[in-house]
N, C-alpha and C positions, 0 to 999 in steps of 0.2 A: 762536760755534761750538757751545758747549754747548746753546744754545737750538735751533739747527738740528738737532743730534743728537736732542734730546728730541722735537721735532716729528716727525722721521722714525721714531723708535721707536714713538711713539704711533700714527702712521699705519699702520705695519706690523702692529701688534698689533690694532688696532681695525677696520681695513678689509679686507674680503675680498669678492670678486665674488659676486653673487647671494646674499648673506647676508641673512637676516631676523633682525636683531638684537633678538629679543624683541618681536614685534609686540604692540601694545596692543589691548585689547578695546573694541569699540564696540557698545553695546546697540542693537538695532534699535528703530525707532520703534514705540511701542505701537499696537495695532490696525492695523498695516500688514501685511495678510495676503492671500494669494492661494491658492486651491485649486489644487494642482499639476496635476491632470488635468482642469482646466476645459475645455480645448480640445485633446483628444488623440484619436487614432484608432490602433488597433493591428491589424495584419493578420498572421495566423498561417499555418502551412504548408497549411492546408486552403483558404485564400482565394487561389486560384490566379490570379485576375485581377479587375480592377475599376477603378473611377474614384475619385479623391480630388480635392477642390477646396478653395479658400480659403473662409472663412465667407461666406455669403450670395452666393456667385458665381451669376450674373454682376453682381450689385449690388456696391456698394462694400463693401470689408472694413472692419473696425473699427480705430479708432486705439488705439495702445498695446496691441496684442494679441500673444499668443504662442501658437502652435499647433504641435503635434508629430504627425508621421505616421511610425509605426514599422512596418517590414516584417521578418518573419523567415520564410524559406522552409525547405524541407527541406535537409539538409546537402549533397545532390547537386544543388542548384538555385541559380540566380542570380536577381536581381531587375532587371527592365528597366522604365524609365518613359519615356513619350513624351507630350509636351504636345499638347493638342488644343484647338480653338476659340480663344477670345480670351485673350491673355496681356497683362496690363497691371499692372505693379508700379512704384511711384514710381521714376523714373529717376535714376540717379547713376552717375558714372564708376566708383566703387568700391562702389556699392550699400551705402552706410553708413547710409541712412535706413530704407527698407523693403527686405527681401530674403528670398529663398527659398534656404536652404542645404541641400545634399545631401552627406551624409558616408558614406563607404564603411566601415560598421561599426556597432557597437552604440551608440556614444555621440556626443555632439556634439564631442568632441575627437578622434574618429576622422578619418582622412585626408579632406580636403575634395575632393569631386569637382566641385562647382560652387557658385558664389554668384550668383544670378540676380536681375535686375531689368530694368526697361525695358518695351518693347513688342514686341521681336523674339521670335518663337516659338523656344525653345531646341531644340537637337538632342536625340535620345534619349540617355538615360544608363543604363549597365549597371553593376551592382556587381561586385566581384571576389570577394565571399563571399556567403553566404546571408542576410546581415543588411544593412539599409539604414536610415539615420536621416535624416529630412527635417524641417527646421524652418522655420516661417514667422513672421517678426518685423516688427512695424510700429512707427513712432514716433507722436508726438502730432499730426503735421501731414500733410495731403494723403493722402487715401484714394483708391485706384483700384479697378478691377474685380477684380483678382486673377488667378487661374489655374485651369485644369482640366487634369488629367493622367490618363493611363491607365497602370496597372501590370499586369505579368504575370510569372509565374515561368517561367524557361527552364532547360533542362538545362545543367549545368556540364561542358563538354567536358574539363576538366582534373581532374575529381574522381576520386579513387582511393580504393578501400576499404582500401588499405594505410596505416593511420593508427597504426602501432605507435609506442609511446613508449619512452623510455629506461627501463631497469630501475631500480627504486628503489635508491638508494644509489650509483649510478654517479658517477664523478668526471669525467664529460664536461663540460668547462667551456663548451661551446657550447650547452648546453641553455638555452632561454629560455621564459618563461611570459608570453604576451602578453595584452592586455586582452580579446580574444575568448575566450581559454581560461580566464581567471581572473576569474570574475564571480559575485557573491553578491547575493541579493535577500532582504531582510527586510521583511515586510509586517505592518501592523496590530498592532504591538506598542508598548506604552507606554515601554519601555526595553529596553536590550540592551547587549552588550559586543562590541567588536572588538579584537583584539590580534594581535601578530606570531606568537604561538605557534599560534593557530588557522590562520593563513595558512601557516605552515610545514607543519603537518599536512595541510592541503588540497592543497598542492603535492606532498607525499609520496604522498598517496592517488592522485594522478594519475600517479604514476610519473615525476615530473620533478624529483626532489630528489637532490642540490643543484642549483640553477639559477644560471646566471651573471647572467641578467637577469630581473627580475620587474616586471610591470605589472598590478596587480590593483585591482578596483573593487568597492565595496559600494554597493548602492542601498537606502536606508532609507525606508520609507513608514510614517507614523504616521496615526492616525485623522484624519478631516476636522475642521477647526477647531482643530487643534493645530499648534504649531511644534516645532522640534527644537533641543535644546541639546546640543552636543558638548563634552565635558570630557575632557582628557587626564590620566590618573593616573600615567602613565609615558611618558617620551619620551627616547629615547637612540638616536641614529643613529650609524652607524659613521664617517661623514665629516661632521663638524660644519661648517656653512656651505658645504657643497659640494652645491648643489642639483642639479647635473648628475649626481651620483652617487647621491644618495638624497634623497627629498622626500615629503611627505604633503600632499595637496591636498583641500580641502573645497569642494563645490559646493552651490548652492541651486537646487532644482527640476530643472535640466538639467545633465548633465555636459558643460558647454560653457565655453569659455574666458571668455566674457563673463559667465558666471554663477558664476565662481570667487569664493569668499568669502575664503579664506586659503590660503597655501602655506607649509609649515613645513620648515625644514632646519637650524635652529640648535639651541640647547640647551633652548629653552622652546617651549611650544605653548599659548597662552591659549585660553580658552573661545570657542566659535563658536556663533552662533544663526542659524537660517534664518528666512525670512519666509513659507515655505510648509510644507506637511506632507510634503515630500520633500527628501531630501538625499543627496549622494554623497560617499563617502570613497575617495580614490585613493592608493595607495602605489606609488611607482616607485623601483626600486633597480637600478643597473647594475653594482654592484661589492660584493663581500662582503655578500651578502644576509643571511647568518646572524648578522651582528653588529649587526643593527638590532632594538631591543627597544622596543615601545611598546604602550600600552593606552589604549583610548578607550571611554568610556561615553556612550551617547546617551539622551536623555530627552525624551518628549513633554510639552510644557507649553502653558499658556494665559496670555494677558496678564491683568493685574489689571483690574477687581476679580474676586475668585474666586467661582465658583459653589460655595458650601459643600456643596451636595448631591453634586457630582461631584469637587470638588478642594479643596485647601487651600493656603494661602500658604506658600511654600517659598523664602525668600530674596527679594532685591530684585527687584521687577517681575513675578515669575512665580508661577504656580499649577500644581501637579502633581496627578495623579489620586490618589485615596485608595488605590488598589491598590498604589501604590509605597511607601507607608509601611511601614517595617520589613520590607522585602523582601530585605535583605542587601546592597543596592547604595546608595551615596551619590548620590542624584538631585538634591538641592537645589543651589542656586548661591549664591556669595558667602558661604561659611562657614556657611550655615544647614545643618541636618541633619534628614533625615527618619528617621534611625535612632536618635534619642534616645528614652529611656524605653520601649524595646522589651523584649519578653520575651527570655529567654536564647536561645530558639529561635524563628525566624520562624513565624507562625501556620500557614502551609501546611505547612512542614516538621514542625512540632510535631504537626499532625494525622496526618501519615504515621507519625511515630514512635509516637504513641499507638495507632494501628491495629496497627502491627507488634508492639508490646508486648502488646496484647490477644490477638493470635493466638498469640504465643509462650506467654503465661501459660495460655491455654486448652489448648494442646498439653501443657504441663507437667502441668496438673491432670488431664487425661484419662489421661496416661501413669501418673501416680501412682495414680489410682483403679484402673486396670486392673492395675497391679502389686500393689496391696493385695488385690484380688479373687483374682488368681491365686495369691498367696502364702497367703491364707486357705484357698482350696480345696485347695492342696497340703498345708497343715498338717492340714486336716480329714481328707483321704484318708490321710495318714500316721498320724494318731492312730487312725482307724478300723482301719487295718491292724494297728497295734500292739495295740489292744484285742482284735481277733480272735485274734491270735497268743497273747496272754496267756491268753485264755479257753480256747483249745485246749490250751495247756500245762497249765493247771490241771486240765482235764478228763482229760488223759492221765495226769498224775501221780496224781490221786485214784483213777482206775481201776486203775492199776498197784498202788498200795498196797493198795486194797481186795481185789484179786485175791490178792495175796500173803498177806494176812491171812486171807481165806476158805479158802485151801488149807493154812493152817497153816505156811507157810514162814517166817513172822516171828512174833515173840512180843511185838511192841510197835508203836509208831507209827514207821514208817520214812520218813515223809515228809521228814524232815530229811536222810536218807541218799540220797535219789533226786535226781539232778541233772535239769536241764532236758531234756525229751524232745521232739524234733522229729518230728511225725507223719509226715513224708515219708521219714524214714530212721531206723530204730531204732539204727543204728550210731552215731549221734551222741548217744544217751542213755547216758551212762556212770553206772552205779550205784556207790555206794561199796563197795569191797571190804572184807571183814572183816579186821581186823588180827590179827596173830599173838599179840598180848599181851592177851588177855582178850576178843577178839571185839567185837561190836556188836549192834545190834538185828536185822540181817539174818543170822541164824545159825539153828542148829537149835532145836527146840522147847524144849530145856532151857535155852537162853539162855547156855550156857557152851561155850567152844571154846578150850582151852589149846593145841591143836595147829594152830591156824590154818586151820580148815575153811572152805571156800567154799560158797556157795549152789549146790545142784545139783538137777537134775530128780529127781522121785521114782523113776523107773525105773532110775536109776543108783545107787540106795542099796540097801544090804543090811541085814539084821537084822530082828528082829521088830517093831520100832517104825518107823512111817513117818517119824518124826522123827530116826531114828538117823543119826549122822554117820560111821558106819564101814561098811566093806565086809563082804561075807559071810565073809571070812577073818579078820575082826577088825581089818584094817588101816584106815588112814585113807583117806578118799575122795580121789580125784584132784582137784587144784585146778581151779576154773572161775570164771566171772564171772556176775554177775546179768544182764548184758546178753545173754550167750549163752543163758542160761536163758529169758529173755523171748522171744528170737527163736525158740527151739524151741517155746515155747508158741504163738506166733503161727503157726508152720508147722503144728502139729497142729490148731489151731482152724480154720485156713483149709481144711485137707483133711478136716475133719469127724471127726477121730479123737480129739479131746481137748476137754475143757471149757475154759471161760474166758469172759471178757467181751469180748475183742478180736477183731475181724475185719479184713478188708482195708479195710473202710470207715473204719477208724481213720486211714488216711492222709489223709482229708479232714477229720479233726478231729471225727468223729461216732462215739463209742463205742456199741456195741450191748450191752444187758444180756442176761445168760443166767440160767439157773436158780440159778446160784451167786451172782448179784449183784442179784437183783430188789429186795431190800430196800435196796440202796444207790443204785440208778439214779435214783430220784426225787430223791435228795439232790443228784445231779450236775446235773440239769436244773432 
């Protein structure tokens, strides 16, 4: 009984329908390579009608051949094909040897409209969308004449311009993103990255996020003579081992069930390698799309031996292009690394950083240089202005002292008693007043004034002596200031009624000599 219970428990834990329990990796045979578009024809919106045929029609077609005919009309058009002339493809009840497949859509996994073989001329076929995929496949035995068909684009009677999409962020659980709406094409790159985050952003940009169902496909084309290595660096699906709910599929050359390399829906996703320079990655989720997180890096590689001019050995069996060394992505296989012994910054990125730093440093130096020039100019102007003001002050002070000494109003050097004089306003030049205790230099000619006499104009003085400091009645003169006296002198000189060396021009800092000061003017200038 214990043995039976143990077996049942093991069975329940280990077995689930459609599970891929860690598929193993099988390296493709070296030098087994086919150019993906060796036998392909593509017809765009401008190719309104024409003929397409099997290779060498009406002669026999080739053995082990694969050819693709792809049609894409305008959004408001459909594609109709009708067979003409001889129709002869190796006959079989299920067309399992040689066949012509017509799929209603962009891919080989799109709905099948017809699988044709035999000698009976088929009926016309019309697509339901503006895209049609037609593939012709033959085996190694029995070659026939093939087919010839005419295609033309016709108007879609059910086409509507009303193609409004749900608003971004809507919680409408009926929103679906189908394979015809979610398609990406990456051409002529040596490597790249595909992940679920980019997918979610793309769906959001289409205004269909969140979506209940998602079916998206990436077509990857690398340069001719290269194959593709797919490596998963993250793989976590919301429903483990439930392939009907979420799965990731990798195809080689065509997105066709018979060209499927691997299907992943478990907890692991080993590396996958193609035999051609084209691969497809398809992600399908029908429930809880947001809970799927995966990241896939694809790399273009060559088989050994390596051409050292173009590539280098990077892991078992493969060579990758020199451009992929130290590019920030791990492109090698089987634990080898192309990111070892690299600079701290990838060369391309480092060049951009160096250029940016050069521009920034140039701007800083220019700004500093201009700042220094402007600062020096400002300092020079300020110094010049201060020097001019000082020169004017000295001229005014010397002129005032000389005048007072010439007129006998002072008995000594009064330069120390005269404050700074602003030529623009005499009101700001305050001269020292005479103290009441012994006087100072700016007093009467006797140099003595025990009564606190102030400097006064001559016409306000009485007595026989022009230097007397008393009135006509013998009293003391009324007090005044030297400032007021100078202003009176200025008024008299400007009106032409009195002597002196000052004129109105003194306001501009230019004293004018008079007959009283000719002997001192040369000294000032």
